[in-house]
Every structure is written in structure tokens, then in C-alpha cells.
N, C-alpha and C positions, 0 to 999 in steps of 0.2 A: 487541382488539389496538390498541395506540397507533400513531400514524403514525411511520414510521422517521425518524431524525434526518436521514439522507441517503438519497435515492433517485435513482438514475441510470436514465434511460429512453432506450434507443436511441441512445446517445452515439456520434457518429462524428467523429473528430478527424483532420485531414489536414495533410500537410506539402507545400509546393511545392518540388520539386527540379528540377535540370537535366534529369533523365530523365523527368519527369512528376509527376503527383500521387500521393503516397504516403499510403495510409490506415493510420495507426498504431493507431487504435482503431476497430473496425468494429462499430457498433451494439451496444455493450455496455450491459447492463442489470443492475443490482445494487442492494442496499440495505443499510444499516447501522442496526441498532436501538439504542436507548438502552442504555447499560451493556454493550454487546456489542463483542467484538473480531472483526472480519472479516478473514481472511487472504486475500491475493491472491498466488498463486504462479505460477511459470512461468520459462522460460529468459530470459536477457538478450535484449532486443529484442522481447518478446512484447506490450508495450503497458502493462505495469503502471504504470510511473512516469508515462507520458503521460496515463493515466487520472487519476492523482492531480493532476498539474499542470493538467489540464482543469477539475477541480473548482474550483480556486482561480484559474483563468485566469492561470497563470504561464507560459504557452506563449511560445516565442520568436517574437513577431510581427515582421513580417508573414509569416514563413515558415510558421507554423502557425496553424490556425484550427479552430474547432468548426463543422462543416458542418451537422450536424443533431443532434437529441436534446435532452433536458432534464436538468438537474442540480438536483434539488429539495432544498433545505435547509430543514427545518421547514415544508415545503409550498410554499416560494417558489422559483421558477426562477431560479437564478443566471446563466443564460445569456441569457435573453430578457426578463426583467422590467426595464422601463426605470427603475423606481423603486429598484432595488437598487444600492447603491454597494459593489462587491466589496471595495474597500479598507477599508470599515468592518467587513467580516466577516473578512477575511484577517488572521490573527494575533490576532483577538478572539474570534469565535464558532467559527471553524475555525482550528486551528494545524497547522503541519507540522514534523516533525522530519526533517531531511535526512540522507543517508547518511554524508557526511564532514564532521564539525563543523569541521575546520580550514579548509575552504574556505567554510563557511557563516557562521562567526563573523568579524566584522571585526577584522583584526589590529591596527588602530591605536586601538581603543577597549577599555577594560577591560571585564571581564564584567559588572560592576555597571551600567555605562552601558547595555549592550546588553539587560540584563534590565529596566532601568527605562524604556527607550524605549517599549515597548507599554503600560506602566502609565501613563505620561504621556499618550500619544496616545488610548488607548481608555478608560481609567478616570479620566482627568483628575486624576491625583494630583500633588501638589506634590513638590518635590525631597526633603524630609525624609521624607514618608510613602512615597514610591517607594523610597527607600533602605532603609527598615525592611522594606518588603514584599519587596524583592530579597534581603535577608539571610534573611528567613523562607523564601523559595523555595529558596535555596541549602541551607538546613538541611533543608528538606523532601525534597530530592533526594539527601541524604546527603553533601554537601560538608563536610569537616571545617573548623573554624575559619572559618565564613562571614564573620564581621566583617572579617577580614583578607583573605580570598580575594576579596572583592568588588572589591578594587583590582587584582587580577591581570589580566594580559593573556592571551589564548588560548595563546600559545607557552609560558607559564609553567605550564600545566596538562598533565596526562597525557591520553591519548586518552579514557580512561573518564570523567575529570572534565570534559573538554570536552563529551562527550555528555550528561553530567548537566546542564551549563549549558544545552545546547540544550533539554533537557526542561524546565528551569526557565523558559526563555523561552516555550516552548509552553504552559506552565501558567499563565503570568502573568495572563491575563485570564479564567481559569476557563472554557475553551472547552467547547462541547457535543460537539465532535468533534476528535480528533487524527489526522492522517494521518502515519504513520511509514514513511518510505521507506528500507528496509534499515538500520534504526537501529543494528544491531550488526555489520555486515559488516567494518568496519575495526578491530574490537576483538578481543583474544585471548579464548579460550574462557571463562575465569573471569570476566572483565569482562562478556562477553556475558550470562552467567547473572545477574549482579548487575543489569544494566540491564533485562533482561526481567522479573525479579522486582520491580524498582522500578516498572515500568510497570503490572504487574498489581496491586500494592498501591495505587498511586495511583488506578487506575481504580475499585477497590472503595471507596476513601475518598472520591473526588470525584464518582464516578458518570458519567464521560464515556464516550463511544463511541470506539473506536479502529479505524482502517482500517490494517492492517499489511501492507506490501508486502515480500515476501521470496522468496528462492529456496530457503530452508532449511526442509525439511519437519519437522525436529526442533523448530525454533522454533514452527512452526504447531501441532504436537501439544501443546506446553507452554502456549501462550498463547491460542489462538483458539477461538471457539465455532463458527464456520462458515468454510468455505473456498470460494474461487472459483479455478478453474484456467484460466489464459489461454494461448493459443497463436496466434501470428501475428495478433495484434490482436483475437481473438475469445475469448469465454468458451466453453470446451468441456465444463466440468463444474462443478457446484456442489452442495455438501451440507454437513450438519453434520460436524464433525471426526470423531466416532466412526464415523459412517456411511461417510465417504470413506476412512478408514484401514482399515476392516473390509472394504469392498466397493467398490473403485474400478471404475468402469464403462468409462471411456474408455481406449483403448490408450496414449495419451500419459501419462495419470495413472498407469496401471499400470507404464509404463516408468520413470517417475520413482521409484516405490517400489522397483522391482526393482534400480535403480542404487544404492540405499543400502547401505552396509556393514552386515553382520549378524554378530552374535556367533556364532562357530563355523563360519562359512563359510570354506571353504578354496579354493574355485574363484575365478576372476577375477570382478571386478564386471561385472554386466550393463550394457550400454550401449544407448542408442537410436541406431540407425544413421543416417547422413546428418547434415544440418544444417537449421536453420530456413530455409525458403525466403525469397527476397527478397520484401518486401512490394510491390515494383513488378512482380513476375512470379509471382503465386500460381497454383497449379494450379486447374483448374476443379473445383468441388465442394468436398470436404473438403480443407483445407489440410495435413492431416497424412498424406494418403494415400501420398506418396512414401517415407515413413519407417515405414509401418505394415505389419506382417506379415499383418494381417487384411484388407488392402485388396482389393476386388473391383471389378468394373465399375460397380456401383451407387454407389461412392464418387466417381464423376465428377459426381454430382449433389450439391447442397448438402443435408446432413442437417438435418432439423428439430430444434428444441429441444423435448424432452419431459421430464416429471417423473414420478417414481414417487409412490406414495401417502405416502412418507416425505419428500417434498420434495426428493428427489435428482434434480437436473437433469443432462442429458447431451445432447451433440450428436454422435451417432455411429450409423451404420446398424447395425453389428454389436451394439452395446450395446442399441439399441432393439429388436432382434429377439431379444435374450436369448441370443445365440450366443457372447458373449464370457465366458470363464470366468476 
């Protein structure tokens, strides 16, 4: 087994608020292998995006900080290694595709300039070479007439084309890892499919690893190799895609699947009762207990993390006892 491209160990990220210290990511551990797509799923506010921002240290300081844990990229800790310049890695060896390209792209610069910027900074390209490479990247991500489009500004492009420009910027320095934070949420269904297919084909061609953050289980099924399920800042389940979709163990994961529309279903969609608890006032023990129909007194204690012989990990008392069907 080769070393994972990215390995997060016991990551704890906190925010200082007027009501006290809020733990947004609570001792999260995961890894992403070369040429693999890892999906991170969960409701809004569960800690998915904060985990990604912690990797690249894009947290809003001084309000947020990494309190403990390691973020190992190719074996080197991005958090505590004094010799690492995160700016030399960010956008170069690790790139990020954000959820809304219209707010991520700079409106006062044309797309060519924005693609060429990392090429100049990280690959030391001159103006002419950077322009040729930017045109090649636009062509690679499926932008028609790239020679003329390179002079366009973000507002002149459709939502799908802007997202393709974001992917071109992310690919500019041929990164080992791309973090995609809800890359298709703002797009219509047909464009979503095109973007996801583009990412899959580029991964096969270029060999990069992808960490895909999403709330869409359909996207996970189509694109990911493994899945991590997060709830209230913690990982509650982790497995290969086929294993998770065939045999979800945690009640929260099962609730997510039950809430999906199904062909032929005439009854109302199933829902998970209640709401995600405040991270400032989590219940003792399992964070999901107040919404879980299987909760018992034992759930007042923190459930341990255990894995099956198939590498299917779960943090749930009922699942660990085999009583969840």
C-alpha cells in the first residue's frame, strides 16, 4: 500500500464566538489515496467545508483555529511543520474548487488572467507561455472557442462555463489533490452531469486524487470510491461506496437514504425528525440521539469507533451490537 496523498489525523477545528468556543470539526480522521475520489456527505453545518478549509488553512482567522490534530500531505504535516509554506502548496499541489464560481472568480479580471496567475506564480511561466497554457486548459475543460473566450470576464459566461473555468484554474499546476466543495450545487441538472463527467475523465487522464464535498448521495454514487458521513462535526460512518449503499449501519446514514425519492413510491418521503443540534450545546454521548428512533440510555455515553472486516467504520451503539437492521 502506498502512502495516502492526504491523511487527516484527529483534526479539531474551533471557532471563537460570543457564546463560547464552538468545535466545528471534532477529532476527524480520514485519508485520500492517489487516483481516488473520497466523498464527504452530511447536512449543512456538519463540518464538511470547515474540514476542507482546515486542510488549506483558509479559515477566517483569528475567529477560527486548528486546536489539535495533523494534516499530512505526502507525509508532511501542513499544520505544525515549520518548514512548510502553505502558500507554496495552496493552488499548486492542492487546489480547491468552490461552490459558487461567481463569488470565487474576480469580476474585474478576465478569465485568462485568472488562469494564468497560478501558472506565473507556481510554474514560473512567462506571459506568452502562460497564455498558451491557459488556452489549452480552457480547451481541456470543454470551453468552446478558447482563444476568444480567454478574454471574457466571468459575467459574460454561463454558470456551467464559469465552473469549467474554476476547474481549469484548479488544474493549472497539475495538483496531486483537488478539493471540490459542492462543485455542482448552483448548476442545473444537465450541467451538473457534464461537470461531474468532466471531473471523472480528467481524474483518469491526469491521475489526481479528489476530495468531493456534497450533500447529494446521487453524486456520491456516480463519482466516489469511498464515502465519509459527517454529523455535528464528527465522522459517524465510513465505507466503500458499494458497501455503504448496500448496508448503511448508522441510523443517520439510513435516514439519509430513506429520504431519497424512489421510483414507484407513492407514500410521502421519509424525513429525519428534529434538527441538527447546536454545536455549542451538544447532548452528552451520541450527538444524534435526540433524532434517533433507536436511542436508548446507553446512547448517553460516547460510542466508540469500530470497523468491520470490510473496513466499514461506524460510531453507533446499536450498529456495533448488530441490532440495527
